[in-house]
C-alpha positions in Angstrom: -3.9 25.8 -23.8 -4.5 29.5 -24.0 -2.3 31.9 -22.2 -5.0 32.8 -19.5 -6.1 29.3 -18.7 -4.8 27.8 -15.5 -2.6 24.9 -16.0 -3.1 21.9 -13.7 -0.1 22.8 -11.5 -1.2 26.4 -11.1 -4.6 25.3 -9.9 -2.8 22.9 -7.4 -0.6 25.6 -6.1 -3.7 27.8 -5.7 -5.5 25.1 -3.9 -2.6 24.7 -1.5 -2.6 28.3 -0.7 -6.2 28.1 0.3 -5.7 24.9 2.2 -2.8 26.4 4.1 -4.6 29.4 5.0 -7.8 27.5 6.0 -5.7 25.1 8.2 -3.6 27.8 9.7 -6.7 29.5 10.9 -8.5 26.4 11.9 -6.0 24.0 13.0 -2.7 25.8 13.6 -1.9 23.1 16.1 -1.4 20.6 13.3 1.2 22.6 11.3 3.0 23.5 14.4 3.2 19.8 15.6 4.4 18.7 12.2 7.0 21.3 12.1 8.6 19.6 15.0 8.6 16.3 13.4 6.6 13.2 12.8 5.3 10.2 14.8 2.9 8.4 12.3 1.0 5.2 13.8 0.6 3.4 10.4 2.8 2.5 7.6 0.7 2.3 4.4 2.0 0.4 1.4 -0.3 0.9 -1.5 -0.7 1.7 -5.2 0.3 4.5 -7.0 -3.1 5.1 -8.5 -4.4 8.7 -8.1 -7.7 7.7 -6.8 -6.4 6.2 -3.6 -4.9 8.7 -1.6 -4.3 7.1 1.6 -4.7 10.1 4.2 -7.6 11.2 2.5 -9.8 8.0 2.3 -8.7 7.1 5.9 -10.1 10.4 7.0 -6.8 11.3 8.7 -4.3 14.3 8.6 -0.9 15.1 7.5 1.6 13.3 9.9 -0.7 10.5 10.7 0.3 8.0 8.0 3.8 7.0 6.7 3.6 5.9 3.1 5.0 3.9 0.3 3.4 3.6 -3.0 4.2 1.9 -6.3 2.4 0.5 -9.4 0.0 -2.2 -8.4 1.4 -2.1 -4.7 3.9 -4.9 -5.7 6.4 -5.8 -2.8 9.4 -7.8 -4.1 11.6 -8.7 -1.1 14.6 -7.5 -3.2 13.1 -4.1 -4.0 15.5 -1.7 -2.0 13.0 1.2 -2.0 10.4 -0.6 -0.2 12.5 -2.3 2.0 14.1 0.9 3.2 10.7 2.4 3.9 9.8 -0.7 5.9 13.0 -0.3 8.0 12.6 3.5 8.4 8.9 3.1 9.5 9.3 0.2 11.8 12.8 0.6 13.3 13.0 4.4 13.6 9.4 5.8 13.6 8.0 2.8 15.6 4.7 2.7 13.7 2.1 0.5 15.4 0.6 -1.1 12.5 1.6 -1.9 8.8 -1.2 -1.8 5.8 -0.7 -3.4 2.5 -3.7 -1.9 0.4 -4.7 -2.9 -3.1 -7.7 -1.5 -4.9 -10.5 -2.4 -7.4 -10.0 -1.2 -11.2 -6.3 -1.5 -10.7 -4.6 -1.1 -14.1 -1.6 -3.2 -12.9 -3.8 -6.1 -12.3 -5.6 -5.8 -15.6 -2.3 -5.6 -17.3 -1.1 -8.9 -15.6 -4.2 -10.8 -16.5 -3.6 -9.7 -20.1 -1.0 -10.5 -22.6 0.0 -7.1 -24.0 3.6 -6.0 -24.0 4.3 -3.0 -21.8 8.1 -2.7 -21.6 9.8 -2.2 -18.4 6.4 -2.5 -16.7 6.3 -6.2 -17.6 9.3 -6.7 -15.2 7.7 -4.8 -12.5 4.4 -6.8 -12.8 6.1 -10.3 -12.9 5.2 -11.2 -9.3 1.4 -10.6 -10.4 1.9 -12.7 -13.3 3.4 -15.4 -11.0 0.1 -15.3 -8.9 -1.8 -15.4 -12.0 -0.1 -18.6 -13.2 -0.5 -20.0 -9.6 -4.3 -19.3 -9.2 -5.9 -18.8 -12.6 -6.9 -22.4 -13.5 -8.9 -22.8 -10.3 -10.6 -19.3 -10.9 -11.5 -20.6 -14.3 -12.7 -23.8 -12.8 -15.0 -21.9 -10.4 -16.6 -20.1 -13.3 -15.4 -16.6 -12.2 -15.9 -13.7 -14.5 -13.1 -11.5 -15.8 -14.1 -8.8 -13.0 -14.1 -11.3 -10.3 -10.7 -12.7 -11.3 -9.4 -9.2 -11.1 -10.7 -8.9 -7.5 -9.3 -12.1 -6.7 -5.7 -11.3 -8.0 -5.9 -8.0 -6.1 -6.6 -9.7 -3.0 -3.9 -12.4 -3.6 -1.4 -9.6 -4.3 -2.2 -8.2 -1.0 -1.8 -11.4 0.7 1.6 -11.8 -0.8 2.6 -8.2 0.2 1.6 -9.0 3.8 3.7 -12.2 3.7 6.7 -10.1 2.5 6.4 -7.5 5.1 5.9 -10.0 7.9 9.2 -11.8 6.8 10.9 -8.4 6.8 13.6 -8.7 9.9 12.7 -5.4 11.3 9.1 -6.5 11.2 9.9 -9.9 13.0 11.7 -8.1 15.6 9.1 -5.4 16.3 6.2 -7.9 16.3 7.9 -10.0 18.8 9.1 -7.1 21.0 6.1 -4.5 20.8 3.2 -6.4 19.0 3.5 -4.9 15.6 0.7 -5.9 13.4 0.5 -6.4 9.6 -3.0 -6.1 7.9 -4.4 -6.4 4.3 -7.0 -4.2 2.8 -8.8 -3.6 -0.4 -10.1 -0.1 -1.4 -13.3 -0.1 -3.6 -12.9 3.0 -5.8 -16.5 3.0 -6.6 -17.8 3.2 -3.2 -14.9 4.6 -1.2 -14.9 1.8 1.2 -12.1 -0.2 2.7 -12.5 -3.9 3.5 -10.1 -6.2 5.1 -8.4 -9.2 3.4 -8.1 -12.5 5.5 -4.4 -12.8 6.1 -4.4 -15.0 9.3 -1.9 -17.7 9.7 -1.3 -20.8 12.0 0.7 -20.2 15.3 3.3 -22.7 13.8 3.9 -20.6 10.7 4.4 -17.5 12.9 7.2 -19.3 14.9 8.8 -20.7 11.6 8.9 -17.2 10.2 10.5 -15.9 13.3 13.0 -18.4 13.4 14.0 -18.0 9.9 14.0 -14.2 9.5 15.4 -13.0 12.8 18.8 -11.5 12.4 21.0 -9.8 14.9 
């Protein structure tokens, strides 16, 4: 890179100055509000992929969404990082809805459907491989293409994440006390569109979860 060529970070910092100046001039109330605290209505749990910036694709503003992102939006119930984010968002910020979002063309999903060695990432993707083991035979029997199987795994991973969130004790309490809801979405990186993933459950299942995961 030549001495006079702008680095990616320099470009980003320059863009930030332009954004801050524009926002200060056209929406100063937003910056003033955010300087006093946050009260997001949504907790977004998504993938680290650079093509899925939640606030942008939702058409929202800074301060509207509390966020946790990791590779392939995997949610192991023993992961302290995601569990702490859920507790803070639900018990302290009092968000009204939680979203677990996967996306098309996910590298983590593609890796889980392959058999290449990736080092520590293999450990992280283990829950995806377990879903592959559970469902792949039926997908093959349906005659699904490789791309369709990737989408199915994205959707199953979202459903698994929704289940994990619903079993978090703070979520169980908030759902009972103030109607907190948990939703699954898939973002299509090619169209820019979000679609809901069917994550409904029988009333009996909800009651059994409440009985099993309520703590005091």
